[in-house]
C-alpha positions in Angstrom: 48.3 15.8 14.3 51.2 15.1 16.7 54.7 14.8 15.4 55.5 12.0 17.9 56.7 8.6 16.9 54.5 5.8 18.1 55.3 2.1 18.4 52.7 -0.7 18.8 54.3 -3.6 20.7 52.8 -7.1 20.2 50.8 -6.2 17.1 47.9 -8.7 17.2 44.3 -8.0 16.1 43.7 -5.0 18.4 47.2 -3.7 17.7 46.7 -3.9 14.0 43.3 -2.2 14.3 45.0 0.7 16.1 47.7 0.8 13.5 45.3 0.9 10.6 43.1 3.5 12.4 46.0 5.8 12.9 47.0 5.5 9.3 43.5 6.3 8.1 43.6 9.3 10.5 46.6 10.7 8.7 49.5 9.4 10.7 52.5 8.9 8.3 54.1 5.5 8.2 57.4 7.2 9.1 55.9 8.0 12.5 54.8 4.5 13.3 56.7 1.3 14.3 55.5 -2.2 15.2 56.9 -5.2 17.0 55.8 -8.8 16.6 56.7 -12.1 18.1 57.0 -13.8 14.7 59.1 -12.6 11.7 56.4 -13.6 9.2 53.9 -11.4 11.0 56.4 -8.5 10.8 56.7 -9.1 7.1 52.9 -9.2 6.7 52.4 -5.9 8.5 55.2 -4.2 6.5 53.7 -5.4 3.2 50.1 -4.4 4.2 50.9 -1.0 5.8 54.5 -0.1 4.9 55.4 0.3 8.6 58.8 -0.6 9.9 59.0 -3.6 12.2 61.7 -3.4 15.0 62.6 -5.2 18.2 61.0 -4.2 21.5 64.2 -2.7 22.7 64.6 -0.7 19.5 61.0 0.5 19.8 61.6 1.6 23.4 64.6 3.7 22.4 63.2 5.2 19.2 59.5 5.9 19.9 58.0 8.7 22.0 54.9 6.6 22.8 54.8 2.9 23.4 51.4 1.0 23.1 51.6 -2.3 24.8 49.1 -4.9 23.5 50.3 -8.3 24.8 48.1 -10.8 26.6 48.0 -10.0 30.3 50.1 -13.1 31.2 52.9 -11.9 28.9 53.1 -8.4 30.3 55.7 -9.1 33.0 58.2 -10.5 30.5 57.6 -7.6 28.1 58.2 -5.0 30.8 61.4 -6.7 32.0 62.6 -6.6 28.4 61.7 -2.9 28.0 62.8 -1.6 31.4 66.6 -1.1 30.5 65.7 0.9 27.4 62.8 3.1 28.3 63.6 6.7 29.3 61.4 8.0 32.0 59.8 10.6 29.6 58.3 7.9 27.4 54.5 7.6 27.4 53.5 4.0 27.9 49.9 3.1 27.0 48.8 -0.4 28.2 45.9 -2.3 26.6 46.3 -5.4 28.7 43.2 -6.4 30.7 43.5 -6.2 34.4 47.1 -4.9 34.5 47.2 -1.8 36.6 49.2 1.4 35.9 50.9 1.0 39.3 52.2 -2.5 38.3 53.7 -1.1 35.1 55.1 2.0 36.8 56.9 -0.3 39.3 58.5 -2.3 36.5 59.7 0.8 34.5 62.0 3.7 35.4 60.7 6.1 38.0 58.1 8.7 36.9 57.3 7.0 33.6 53.9 8.2 32.6 51.5 5.3 32.1 47.9 5.4 30.6 45.7 2.3 30.8 43.2 1.7 28.0 40.6 -1.0 27.5 39.6 -1.1 23.9 37.1 -3.8 22.6 37.2 -5.8 19.4 34.8 -3.5 17.4 38.1 -1.5 16.9 38.4 -3.8 13.9 35.5 -1.9 12.3 36.1 1.5 13.8 33.3 1.1 16.3 35.4 0.5 19.5 34.7 1.9 22.9 38.1 2.6 24.5 38.1 3.4 28.2 41.1 5.6 29.3 42.6 6.0 32.8 45.7 7.9 33.8 48.5 6.5 36.0 50.2 8.5 38.7 52.5 10.4 36.4 50.3 10.9 33.3 49.3 14.5 32.4 46.4 15.9 30.5 48.7 16.0 27.4 49.3 12.3 27.7 45.6 11.6 28.0 44.9 13.9 25.0 47.4 11.8 22.9 45.7 8.6 24.0 42.3 10.1 23.0 43.8 11.0 19.6 45.1 7.5 18.9 42.1 5.6 20.1 39.5 7.9 18.5 40.8 6.6 15.2 39.0 3.3 15.9 35.8 4.5 17.6 34.9 6.4 20.7 36.8 7.1 23.9 35.7 7.5 27.5 37.8 8.6 30.5 37.2 6.9 33.8 39.1 6.6 37.1 41.3 3.5 37.1 39.3 2.1 40.0 36.4 1.6 37.5 38.5 -0.1 34.8 37.6 -3.7 35.9 33.9 -2.8 35.7 34.5 -1.2 32.3 36.4 -4.3 31.1 33.5 -6.5 32.2 30.9 -4.4 30.5 32.7 -3.0 27.4 35.8 -5.1 26.9 33.8 -8.4 27.1 30.6 -6.8 26.0 30.7 -7.7 22.3 31.0 -11.4 23.2 27.7 -11.2 25.1 25.9 -9.8 22.0 27.5 -12.5 19.8 26.3 -15.1 22.3 22.8 -13.7 22.2 22.7 -13.6 18.4 23.9 -17.3 18.4 21.1 -18.3 20.7 18.5 -16.3 18.7 19.7 -17.9 15.5 19.3 -21.4 17.0 15.8 -20.4 18.0 15.1 -19.2 14.4 16.2 -22.6 13.0 14.1 -24.4 15.6 11.1 -22.3 14.4 11.8 -23.5 10.8 13.8 -20.7 9.3 17.0 -21.3 7.3 20.1 -20.4 9.2 21.2 -17.6 6.8 17.7 -16.0 6.8 17.5 -16.2 10.6 21.0 -14.7 10.9 20.1 -11.8 8.5 16.9 -11.0 10.4 18.7 -11.0 13.8 21.7 -9.0 12.7 19.5 -6.3 11.2 17.4 -6.2 14.3 20.5 -5.7 16.4 21.9 -2.9 14.2 18.5 -1.2 14.2 18.1 -1.5 17.9 21.6 -0.2 18.6 21.1 2.7 16.3 17.8 3.6 18.1 19.6 3.4 21.5 22.4 5.6 20.3 20.3 8.2 18.4 16.9 8.4 20.0 17.9 9.6 23.4 15.3 7.3 24.9 15.8 5.0 27.9 16.1 1.3 26.9 13.0 0.6 29.1 11.0 3.0 27.0 12.2 1.6 23.7 11.4 -2.0 24.9 7.9 -0.9 26.1 7.2 0.6 22.7 7.6 -2.9 21.2 5.7 -4.7 24.0 2.0 -4.5 23.2 -0.5 -5.8 25.9 -1.2 -9.4 25.4 1.2 -9.5 22.4 4.0 -11.7 21.3 6.8 -9.7 22.8 5.4 -9.7 26.4 5.1 -13.5 26.2 8.8 -13.6 25.2 9.9 -11.2 28.0 7.9 -13.2 30.5 9.9 -16.3 29.6 13.2 -14.4 29.8 12.3 -13.2 33.3 11.1 -16.7 34.3 14.5 -18.0 33.4 16.3 -15.2 35.3 18.1 -14.0 32.2 18.5 -10.5 33.6 20.0 -11.9 36.8 22.2 -14.3 34.8 23.6 -11.3 32.8 24.4 -9.5 36.1 26.1 -12.5 37.5 28.1 -13.0 34.3 29.3 -9.4 34.2 30.3 -9.6 37.9 32.3 -12.8 37.1 34.1 -11.0 34.3 34.9 -8.1 36.6 36.3 -10.5 39.2 38.4 -12.2 36.6 39.8 -8.8 35.5 40.8 -8.2 39.1 42.5 -11.7 39.3 44.5 -10.9 36.1 45.7 -7.7 37.7 46.8 -9.6 40.8 
């Protein structure tokens, strides 16, 4: 366990998930700081976790590592506020979609190490996938610390930053696609005569079971699907309708649109 002091700036849902994950992983409250936009939020976090809430400038001066979790459109203002107070040896970890390490490096003192991370909302239940990419001045030690922090809320994967927009489209936005699918399947269950709560329970357990098989079986998803798809059976009829409605193509188009939006946010 590192002895560094870490500050989470802009502690919303993802920031709070990281904070709680670090505490469960053994980080003492004395090594953690938070910043918030609202005083009542700071009081809430202090009461729940015992961590000290400070200003952004105080965090920049006191912490060894700064984790920035604002909305992308708020990043410029935050960086302008931090720049006068951040020594060039501070590690800055950005969790803002689309914002490049180069953009952050240009706003902060020269040679500041920056690591870009895209974590998704299953961080709230310790099942996140966090994609980690180094900036120009980040070392292996900086990446190892980012791994340590984000492993507390799920899994981590290192990718070149050039692939971050694709990862954002697949993984960052990915949970929403599954929620959308469950919503549609629940509506179908209701149309077929099932009560909403029963349809929901059936679909959620099917999703959990399918995800566990994907993770643990080592089988390709095509193989797993074919195992359910009997000749002339119910599943092949459903798959035919999905293909007739270009659902596969629609998913590809949707994910490409998410990737394009991530690029726009970075611009």
